[in-house]
MDAnalysis code that builds the backbone (N, CA, C; Angstrom):
import MDAnalysis as mda
import numpy as np

u = mda.Universe.empty(447, n_residues=149, atom_resindex=np.repeat(np.arange(149), 3), trajectory=True)
u.add_TopologyAttr("name", ["N", "CA", "C"] * 149)
u.add_TopologyAttr("resid", np.arange(1, 150))
u.add_TopologyAttr("resname", ["MET", "GLU", "ILE", "SER", "ASN", "GLN", "LYS", "ARG", "SER", "GLN", "LYS", "ILE", "LYS", "ARG", "GLY", "PHE", "ASN", "LEU", "GLY", "VAL", "VAL", "LEU", "LEU", "LEU", "LEU", "PRO", "ILE", "LEU", "LEU", "PHE", "VAL", "TRP", "GLN", "GLU", "MET", "ASP", "LEU", "PHE", "ALA", "LEU", "ILE", "ASN", "GLY", "GLY", "LEU", "LEU", "ILE", "ILE", "PHE", "ILE", "ILE", "VAL", "PHE", "GLN", "ILE", "VAL", "GLY", "LEU", "ASP", "TYR", "VAL", "GLN", "TYR", "GLU", "SER", "THR", "ASN", "GLU", "MET", "ILE", "LYS", "VAL", "ARG", "TYR", "TYR", "PRO", "ILE", "ILE", "SER", "PHE", "PHE", "GLY", "LYS", "GLU", "TYR", "ASN", "SER", "ILE", "GLU", "PHE", "ARG", "LYS", "VAL", "LEU", "LEU", "HIS", "LYS", "ALA", "GLU", "VAL", "LYS", "LYS", "ALA", "PHE", "LEU", "PHE", "SER", "ASP", "LEU", "PHE", "LEU", "GLU", "VAL", "LYS", "THR", "LYS", "ARG", "GLY", "ILE", "ALA", "GLU", "TYR", "PRO", "SER", "VAL", "SER", "LEU", "ALA", "ALA", "MET", "SER", "LYS", "ARG", "ASP", "ILE", "ASN", "ALA", "ILE", "LYS", "ALA", "ASP", "LEU", "SER", "GLN", "TYR", "LEU", "MET", "GLU", "LYS"])
u.atoms.positions = np.array([
    [14.298, -20.294, -12.453],
    [14.086, -19.351, -13.721],
    [12.928, -19.944, -14.183],
    [11.632, -19.222, -14.202],
    [10.554, -20.616, -14.252],
    [9.603, -19.108, -15.418],
    [9.302, -19.978, -16.779],
    [8.906, -19.046, -17.836],
    [6.909, -19.304, -18.458],
    [6.480, -19.530, -17.818],
    [5.275, -20.477, -18.400],
    [4.000, -19.348, -19.143],
    [3.348, -19.522, -20.378],
    [2.859, -18.801, -21.267],
    [0.808, -19.445, -20.918],
    [0.743, -19.645, -19.294],
    [-0.148, -20.217, -19.183],
    [-2.033, -19.087, -19.436],
    [-1.759, -17.930, -19.001],
    [-2.218, -17.313, -19.249],
    [-3.118, -17.128, -20.533],
    [-1.896, -16.511, -21.455],
    [-1.647, -16.457, -22.769],
    [-2.577, -17.791, -23.374],
    [-2.752, -18.679, -22.962],
    [-2.574, -19.818, -23.440],
    [-3.983, -19.874, -23.521],
    [-4.466, -19.467, -22.147],
    [-6.123, -19.661, -21.738],
    [-6.525, -18.136, -23.032],
    [-6.412, -17.498, -22.995],
    [-6.786, -16.095, -23.810],
    [-6.781, -17.208, -25.742],
    [-6.196, -17.710, -25.647],
    [-5.555, -18.248, -27.362],
    [-7.048, -19.576, -27.593],
    [-7.112, -20.117, -25.907],
    [-7.997, -21.256, -26.155],
    [-9.650, -20.568, -25.838],
    [-10.042, -19.366, -25.364],
    [-11.083, -18.803, -25.513],
    [-11.257, -17.842, -26.849],
    [-10.278, -17.478, -27.336],
    [-10.037, -17.293, -28.450],
    [-11.385, -18.091, -29.546],
    [-9.832, -19.021, -29.802],
    [-10.827, -20.620, -30.627],
    [-12.909, -21.036, -30.787],
    [-12.399, -20.869, -29.217],
    [-13.822, -21.444, -28.596],
    [-14.904, -20.680, -29.252],
    [-14.337, -19.047, -29.226],
    [-15.287, -18.184, -29.413],
    [-15.319, -18.241, -30.909],
    [-14.304, -18.076, -31.832],
    [-14.361, -17.867, -33.475],
    [-14.966, -19.298, -34.025],
    [-15.190, -20.233, -33.124],
    [-15.726, -21.991, -33.658],
    [-17.337, -21.687, -33.238],
    [-17.282, -20.757, -32.683],
    [-19.103, -20.549, -31.626],
    [-19.420, -19.712, -32.757],
    [-18.531, -18.037, -33.295],
    [-18.980, -16.826, -34.461],
    [-18.981, -17.834, -35.456],
    [-18.347, -18.702, -36.407],
    [-18.609, -18.918, -37.268],
    [-19.801, -20.685, -37.187],
    [-19.745, -20.925, -36.351],
    [-21.425, -22.024, -36.187],
    [-22.368, -21.723, -36.135],
    [-23.103, -20.403, -35.462],
    [-23.997, -19.504, -35.410],
    [-24.374, -19.342, -36.884],
    [-23.731, -18.671, -37.497],
    [-24.661, -18.427, -38.441],
    [-25.089, -19.825, -39.881],
    [-24.000, -20.916, -39.630],
    [-24.266, -21.726, -40.174],
    [-25.461, -22.755, -40.201],
    [-25.726, -21.994, -38.506],
    [-27.338, -22.880, -38.399],
    [-28.407, -22.304, -38.889],
    [-28.145, -20.571, -38.446],
    [-28.835, -19.432, -39.137],
    [-28.986, -19.781, -40.966],
    [-28.982, -20.041, -41.381],
    [-28.538, -20.192, -42.306],
    [-28.872, -21.795, -43.250],
    [-29.300, -22.726, -42.153],
    [-29.680, -24.308, -42.864],
    [-30.981, -24.465, -42.530],
    [-31.173, -22.981, -41.139],
    [-32.602, -23.054, -40.445],
    [-33.494, -21.951, -42.022],
    [-32.662, -21.361, -42.589],
    [-33.471, -20.403, -43.271],
    [-33.188, -20.898, -45.071],
    [-33.098, -22.932, -44.992],
    [-33.130, -23.203, -46.098],
    [-31.572, -22.417, -47.148],
    [-31.102, -22.011, -46.677],
    [-29.726, -21.034, -47.614],
    [-28.614, -22.077, -47.179],
    [-29.157, -22.991, -48.235],
    [-27.845, -24.251, -48.555],
    [-26.280, -23.790, -48.896],
    [-26.460, -23.158, -49.490],
    [-25.396, -22.486, -50.591],
    [-23.938, -21.564, -49.645],
    [-25.541, -20.827, -48.342],
    [-24.288, -20.041, -47.798],
    [-23.715, -20.410, -46.346],
    [-24.668, -21.548, -46.106],
    [-23.812, -22.917, -44.913],
    [-22.997, -23.370, -45.344],
    [-22.485, -23.548, -46.727],
    [-21.820, -24.854, -47.318],
    [-20.688, -23.849, -47.050],
    [-20.830, -22.500, -47.161],
    [-19.424, -21.625, -47.340],
    [-18.829, -21.301, -46.158],
    [-19.954, -20.584, -45.086],
    [-19.412, -20.798, -43.581],
    [-19.053, -22.093, -43.026],
    [-19.309, -23.390, -43.562],
    [-18.525, -24.469, -42.702],
    [-17.257, -25.094, -43.425],
    [-17.359, -24.545, -44.739],
    [-15.956, -24.285, -45.195],
    [-15.111, -23.307, -44.410],
    [-15.038, -22.176, -44.362],
    [-14.481, -21.369, -43.316],
    [-13.881, -22.228, -42.066],
    [-15.365, -22.499, -41.137],
    [-14.980, -23.045, -39.922],
    [-13.944, -23.910, -39.912],
    [-14.114, -25.096, -41.111],
    [-13.103, -26.247, -41.219],
    [-11.284, -25.277, -41.678],
    [-11.530, -24.644, -42.673],
    [-10.066, -23.548, -42.739],
    [-9.395, -23.321, -41.537],
    [-10.802, -22.444, -40.537],
    [-9.990, -22.090, -39.300],
    [-9.325, -22.731, -38.234],
    [-10.195, -24.064, -38.572],
    [-9.682, -25.495, -37.501],
    [-8.234, -25.778, -38.001],
    [-8.479, -26.025, -39.254],
    [-6.635, -26.631, -39.698],
    [-6.150, -26.084, -39.651],
    [-6.062, -24.060, -39.866],
    [-5.153, -23.435, -39.315],
    [-4.664, -23.326, -38.117],
    [-5.369, -23.483, -37.231],
    [-5.247, -24.088, -35.592],
    [-4.507, -24.834, -35.838],
    [-4.489, -26.240, -36.021],
    [-4.295, -27.332, -35.982],
    [-2.499, -27.624, -36.781],
    [-2.563, -26.432, -38.103],
    [-0.971, -26.027, -38.614],
    [-0.164, -25.147, -38.067],
    [-0.382, -24.453, -37.079],
    [-0.193, -23.593, -36.900],
    [0.746, -24.179, -35.289],
    [-0.073, -25.322, -35.077],
    [0.621, -26.005, -33.721],
    [0.924, -24.690, -32.318],
    [0.091, -24.556, -31.918],
    [0.228, -23.261, -30.667],
    [0.487, -24.698, -29.145],
    [1.610, -24.095, -28.738],
    [1.637, -24.669, -27.397],
    [1.978, -23.999, -26.220],
    [1.206, -24.822, -25.004],
    [1.423, -24.356, -23.839],
    [2.466, -24.714, -23.732],
    [3.535, -23.383, -22.893],
    [4.901, -24.452, -22.764],
    [5.513, -23.765, -21.382],
    [6.026, -24.378, -20.115],
    [6.519, -24.243, -19.128],
    [8.092, -24.313, -19.392],
    [8.994, -23.569, -18.879],
    [10.187, -23.504, -19.036],
    [10.774, -23.268, -17.612],
    [11.559, -24.276, -17.155],
    [11.826, -24.102, -15.736],
    [13.543, -24.387, -15.624],
    [14.265, -23.850, -15.402],
    [15.836, -23.599, -15.436],
    [16.228, -23.571, -13.783],
    [16.892, -24.333, -13.285],
    [17.354, -24.487, -11.968],
    [19.350, -24.360, -12.174],
    [19.880, -24.095, -11.223],
    [21.642, -24.604, -11.159],
    [21.824, -25.466, -12.037],
    [21.232, -26.939, -11.618],
    [21.709, -27.824, -12.540],
    [20.556, -28.302, -13.452],
    [19.196, -28.223, -13.143],
    [18.193, -28.912, -14.140],
    [17.587, -28.312, -15.148],
    [17.619, -27.990, -16.636],
    [16.455, -27.366, -17.646],
    [15.107, -29.002, -17.735],
    [13.854, -27.906, -17.298],
    [12.988, -28.928, -17.690],
    [12.104, -28.153, -18.921],
    [11.431, -28.801, -19.665],
    [10.643, -27.681, -20.528],
    [9.363, -28.768, -20.867],
    [8.141, -28.260, -20.481],
    [6.587, -29.237, -20.431],
    [5.689, -28.713, -21.251],
    [5.273, -29.191, -22.336],
    [4.771, -28.447, -23.271],
    [3.517, -29.751, -23.801],
    [2.757, -28.621, -24.725],
    [1.553, -29.555, -25.436],
    [0.306, -28.681, -25.870],
    [0.034, -29.441, -27.120],
    [-0.598, -28.413, -27.680],
    [-2.090, -27.903, -26.510],
    [-2.206, -26.732, -27.255],
    [-3.487, -25.724, -26.911],
    [-4.721, -26.025, -27.283],
    [-4.945, -26.338, -28.408],
    [-6.254, -26.596, -29.088],
    [-6.073, -28.633, -30.134],
    [-6.265, -29.061, -29.175],
    [-6.236, -30.596, -29.494],
    [-7.516, -30.966, -29.942],
    [-7.719, -32.215, -30.817],
    [-9.227, -32.321, -31.305],
    [-9.134, -34.038, -30.852],
    [-7.444, -34.619, -30.932],
    [-7.326, -35.867, -30.905],
    [-6.906, -36.729, -29.399],
    [-7.097, -35.807, -28.247],
    [-6.253, -35.923, -27.239],
    [-4.772, -35.497, -26.810],
    [-5.172, -34.545, -25.720],
    [-3.824, -33.397, -25.487],
    [-2.391, -34.934, -24.945],
    [-1.677, -34.329, -26.094],
    [-0.233, -35.312, -26.015],
    [0.613, -34.450, -25.153],
    [0.429, -35.012, -23.825],
    [1.843, -33.892, -22.813],
    [3.099, -34.391, -23.142],
    [4.003, -33.740, -23.455],
    [5.488, -34.382, -23.861],
    [6.125, -33.519, -21.959],
    [7.426, -33.774, -22.402],
    [8.619, -33.043, -20.949],
    [9.901, -33.574, -21.807],
    [10.939, -32.208, -21.245],
    [12.067, -32.784, -21.204],
    [12.501, -32.311, -20.843],
    [14.229, -33.365, -20.001],
    [14.714, -32.870, -18.676],
    [15.502, -33.395, -18.466],
    [16.455, -33.107, -18.282],
    [17.876, -33.244, -18.661],
    [18.796, -32.101, -17.801],
    [20.298, -32.591, -17.089],
    [21.031, -31.871, -16.663],
    [21.393, -30.693, -17.357],
    [21.726, -29.546, -17.052],
    [22.859, -28.707, -17.740],
    [24.114, -28.741, -18.338],
    [24.524, -29.649, -17.765],
    [26.106, -30.291, -17.941],
    [26.032, -30.642, -19.076],
    [24.934, -31.253, -19.397],
    [24.704, -32.381, -20.563],
    [24.281, -31.604, -22.184],
    [24.446, -30.202, -21.805],
    [23.343, -29.384, -22.341],
    [24.610, -29.179, -23.658],
    [24.654, -29.459, -25.261],
    [25.495, -28.713, -26.025],
    [25.069, -27.887, -27.157],
    [23.690, -27.977, -27.039],
    [23.388, -26.582, -28.416],
    [21.818, -26.676, -28.116],
    [21.918, -25.012, -27.955],
    [20.481, -24.665, -27.819],
    [19.789, -23.949, -28.643],
    [18.624, -23.668, -29.237],
    [18.719, -22.718, -30.335],
    [17.546, -22.226, -30.443],
    [17.003, -20.852, -30.542],
    [15.530, -20.439, -31.450],
    [15.163, -20.240, -32.769],
    [14.615, -21.419, -33.091],
    [14.933, -20.747, -35.015],
    [13.421, -19.479, -35.320],
    [13.742, -19.091, -35.935],
    [12.387, -18.160, -36.382],
    [11.979, -18.744, -37.690],
    [10.957, -19.026, -37.905],
    [10.524, -19.603, -38.938],
    [8.894, -18.995, -39.815],
    [9.175, -18.179, -40.611],
    [7.829, -17.277, -41.095],
    [7.582, -16.357, -39.692],
    [6.794, -16.547, -39.202],
    [6.120, -15.614, -37.806],
    [6.565, -16.277, -36.464],
    [6.984, -17.855, -36.452],
    [7.086, -18.317, -35.273],
    [8.186, -18.811, -34.998],
    [8.618, -19.101, -33.445],
    [10.091, -19.502, -33.408],
    [9.186, -21.121, -32.782],
    [10.668, -21.844, -32.586],
    [10.828, -23.241, -32.454],
    [12.044, -23.361, -31.119],
    [12.247, -24.010, -30.500],
    [13.110, -24.124, -29.554],
    [13.616, -25.909, -29.952],
    [15.256, -25.500, -30.188],
    [15.872, -26.914, -30.272],
    [16.870, -27.092, -29.305],
    [16.743, -27.816, -28.587],
    [17.843, -28.492, -27.906],
    [18.753, -29.744, -28.122],
    [20.162, -30.132, -28.005],
    [20.342, -31.250, -27.963],
    [21.644, -31.285, -26.949],
    [21.191, -32.281, -26.526],
    [22.281, -32.987, -25.149],
    [23.433, -34.298, -25.753],
    [24.470, -34.226, -24.718],
    [25.362, -35.356, -25.231],
    [24.499, -36.266, -24.665],
    [24.878, -38.091, -24.603],
    [24.712, -39.156, -24.464],
    [26.158, -39.544, -24.824],
    [25.860, -41.089, -23.740],
    [26.966, -42.276, -23.802],
    [27.126, -42.317, -25.584],
    [26.570, -42.262, -26.572],
    [26.758, -42.669, -27.989],
    [26.960, -41.613, -28.942],
    [26.768, -40.345, -27.848],
    [27.005, -39.117, -29.171],
    [25.638, -37.784, -28.747],
    [25.450, -37.588, -29.363],
    [24.652, -35.996, -29.212],
    [23.053, -35.776, -29.553],
    [22.395, -36.014, -28.894],
    [20.710, -36.766, -29.149],
    [20.097, -35.324, -29.464],
    [19.002, -34.833, -30.403],
    [18.464, -33.723, -30.561],
    [16.896, -34.041, -30.019],
    [16.545, -33.373, -28.928],
    [15.321, -33.405, -28.958],
    [13.867, -32.905, -30.118],
    [12.887, -33.511, -30.027],
    [11.761, -32.911, -30.668],
    [11.695, -31.364, -30.800],
    [11.750, -30.930, -31.493],
    [11.302, -29.374, -31.489],
    [9.949, -28.781, -30.795],
    [10.251, -27.563, -29.965],
    [8.921, -27.246, -29.350],
    [8.132, -25.782, -29.934],
    [7.270, -25.979, -30.110],
    [6.450, -24.791, -30.630],
    [6.602, -23.571, -29.606],
    [7.334, -22.549, -29.757],
    [7.100, -21.385, -29.007],
    [6.360, -20.228, -29.404],
    [5.123, -20.650, -30.793],
    [4.322, -19.554, -31.371],
    [3.286, -18.611, -30.196],
    [3.278, -19.359, -28.565],
    [2.220, -18.567, -28.451],
    [2.887, -18.329, -27.712],
    [4.004, -17.941, -27.029],
    [4.706, -17.267, -26.308],
    [5.235, -15.877, -26.610],
    [4.682, -15.186, -25.539],
    [5.031, -13.456, -26.053],
    [6.961, -13.460, -26.210],
    [7.100, -12.420, -27.094],
    [8.591, -12.201, -27.892],
    [9.375, -12.393, -26.096],
    [9.000, -11.383, -25.440],
    [9.173, -11.114, -23.994],
    [9.969, -12.517, -23.489],
    [8.704, -13.243, -23.428],
    [9.153, -14.975, -22.721],
    [10.323, -15.353, -23.705],
    [10.366, -15.338, -24.971],
    [11.539, -16.078, -25.850],
    [12.948, -15.395, -25.890],
    [12.365, -14.214, -25.471],
    [14.012, -13.943, -25.525],
    [14.593, -13.976, -23.818],
    [13.748, -13.957, -23.253],
    [14.213, -15.146, -21.770],
    [14.541, -16.214, -21.524],
    [14.396, -16.915, -22.229],
    [14.570, -18.981, -22.072],
    [15.719, -18.220, -23.430],
    [15.998, -17.664, -24.409],
    [17.396, -17.442, -25.171],
    [18.578, -17.118, -24.651],
    [18.026, -15.942, -24.216],
    [18.716, -15.172, -23.029],
    [19.404, -16.412, -21.913],
    [18.848, -17.313, -21.345],
    [18.860, -17.635, -19.968],
    [19.891, -19.060, -20.663],
    [19.298, -20.083, -22.234],
    [20.197, -20.881, -22.518],
    [21.807, -20.522, -23.205],
    [21.500, -18.951, -23.797],
    [22.840, -18.942, -24.216],
    [24.209, -18.501, -22.892],
    [23.072, -17.622, -21.650],
    [24.033, -17.647, -20.976],
    [25.066, -18.829, -20.171],
    [24.353, -19.823, -20.070],
    [24.716, -21.090, -19.734],
    [25.884, -21.529, -20.621],
    [25.711, -21.621, -21.828],
    [26.148, -22.282, -22.938],
    [27.907, -21.404, -22.467],
    [27.940, -20.265, -22.644],
    [28.926, -19.375, -22.671],
    [29.911, -19.149, -21.704],
    [29.061, -19.586, -20.377],
    [30.159, -19.698, -19.271],
    [30.469, -21.319, -19.437],
    [30.290, -22.143, -20.051],
    [30.847, -23.270, -20.295],
    [32.123, -23.644, -20.570],
])
């Protein structure tokens, strides 16, 4: 089973870029017309727009589940300081706990695996940019395996 939010990530990236351009054009117009107060207000809105996207932390996520392995690859859709590509990969028999937690409007994936030293918890993966259908498919796949154990 393979689930990816590639198309949705591209739409989000285009929407973000369009939003930045639409907020930047009035700033340039106001500066050109020497309307400094309006330029500052629009500049503030632009900064808030960018900060909100950074706080929400929308990730491109590729989830792949085979008979033996689970692979999760993810990276931020919007990043100004270089993309940090991350990958989680482990054998299914090591899966101890898998949970999709919903906080406010967004979902995060939490995975715990068994190691020789005990239980290890991977960093959470933001599923905020995924559709409900994809999130439910990931939940179903993980819970089905945990029930079979």
